[in-house]
C-alpha positions in Angstrom: 54.7 12.3 9.8 53.1 9.0 9.0 53.6 7.9 5.5 53.7 4.2 3.5 55.3 2.2 1.4 53.0 -0.3 -1.6 53.5 -3.6 -0.8 51.3 -5.5 -3.2 48.5 -7.9 -2.1 50.7 -10.9 -2.3 54.4 -12.0 -2.9 55.1 -10.3 -6.3 55.4 -14.0 -7.9 52.5 -15.2 -6.8 48.6 -15.1 -8.2 46.5 -12.9 -6.1 42.6 -12.0 -6.8 41.6 -10.1 -9.0 39.2 -6.8 -8.7 36.4 -7.2 -11.5 36.9 -11.6 -11.7 34.2 -13.1 -10.7 35.7 -15.2 -7.4 36.4 -11.6 -6.1 35.4 -10.6 -2.8 36.5 -8.0 -0.5 36.2 -10.5 2.0 38.9 -13.2 0.7 41.2 -10.5 -0.5 41.5 -9.3 2.7 42.4 -12.9 4.4 44.8 -13.0 1.5 46.5 -9.7 2.7 46.1 -10.6 6.5 48.3 -14.0 5.0 50.9 -11.9 3.5 51.1 -9.8 6.5 51.9 -12.8 8.7 54.7 -13.2 5.9 56.2 -10.4 6.4 56.4 -9.9 10.3 57.8 -13.3 10.1 60.7 -12.2 7.4 61.4 -8.8 8.2 61.5 -9.3 12.6 62.1 -7.5 14.4 59.5 -4.7 13.3 60.9 -1.1 14.9 58.6 1.4 16.7 57.5 3.6 14.2 56.9 1.1 11.3 54.4 -1.6 10.7 52.2 -3.6 8.6 48.9 -3.0 7.1 45.7 -3.0 4.8 45.1 -0.4 3.0 41.7 0.0 1.0 42.1 1.5 -2.5 39.3 2.7 -4.8 39.7 1.7 -8.9 36.9 3.0 -11.4 36.0 -1.3 -11.6 35.7 -0.8 -7.5 37.7 -1.1 -3.6 40.6 -3.4 -3.4 42.6 -4.2 -0.3 46.4 -3.7 -0.6 49.1 -4.2 1.8 51.3 -1.4 2.7 54.3 -0.6 5.4 53.1 2.4 7.1 56.0 4.2 9.2 56.5 7.5 10.8 59.0 9.4 8.9 60.4 11.4 11.4 62.0 8.0 12.7 65.0 7.2 11.0 65.0 3.4 12.1 61.2 3.4 10.9 61.7 5.1 7.2 65.0 2.8 6.5 63.1 -0.5 7.4 60.2 0.6 5.8 62.8 0.7 2.8 64.5 -2.3 3.1 61.4 -3.9 3.0 60.4 -2.7 0.3 63.3 -4.1 -1.5 63.6 -7.1 -0.1 59.8 -8.4 -0.2 59.6 -12.3 -0.6 59.0 -13.9 -4.3 56.8 -16.4 -2.9 54.8 -17.7 -0.2 57.3 -20.1 0.9 60.0 -17.5 0.7 60.3 -17.0 5.0 64.1 -16.8 5.2 64.7 -13.9 7.4 65.8 -11.0 6.3 66.3 -8.8 9.4 67.7 -5.1 9.4 69.6 -3.6 6.5 70.1 -0.1 5.9 68.8 1.2 2.4 71.2 4.2 0.4 70.3 7.1 2.2 70.0 9.1 -1.1 67.4 7.2 -2.0 65.8 8.2 1.3 66.3 11.6 0.8 65.3 11.7 -2.7 61.6 10.3 -1.6 60.8 12.0 1.6 62.2 15.4 -0.2 59.8 13.9 -3.1 57.0 14.3 -0.5 57.4 17.6 0.9 59.3 16.2 4.1 
């Protein structure tokens, strides 16, 4: 079964285009997300089979906006571990390109998350 974790539109300590601001366009926001995906793919390689980064469009009362997610197969343990490793080690800035491969998040965290989602 496919699942995903939201990672934000940009690194956490960086500004991002704000929905409702005069300079916001979906095209600019998606470019920002694509740049973030490039950073994530560089930082967290190799991306295992069953996991990938993508742009997901969300709807808000003020309109739609894109955000980066890590999509994963919840029945593939390596893909699940990768997704939570990424979520727990996100880059703070555009300059944070230090490789961060692998990693095993706490299994209890994974079990709790998947159980909450009925998996």
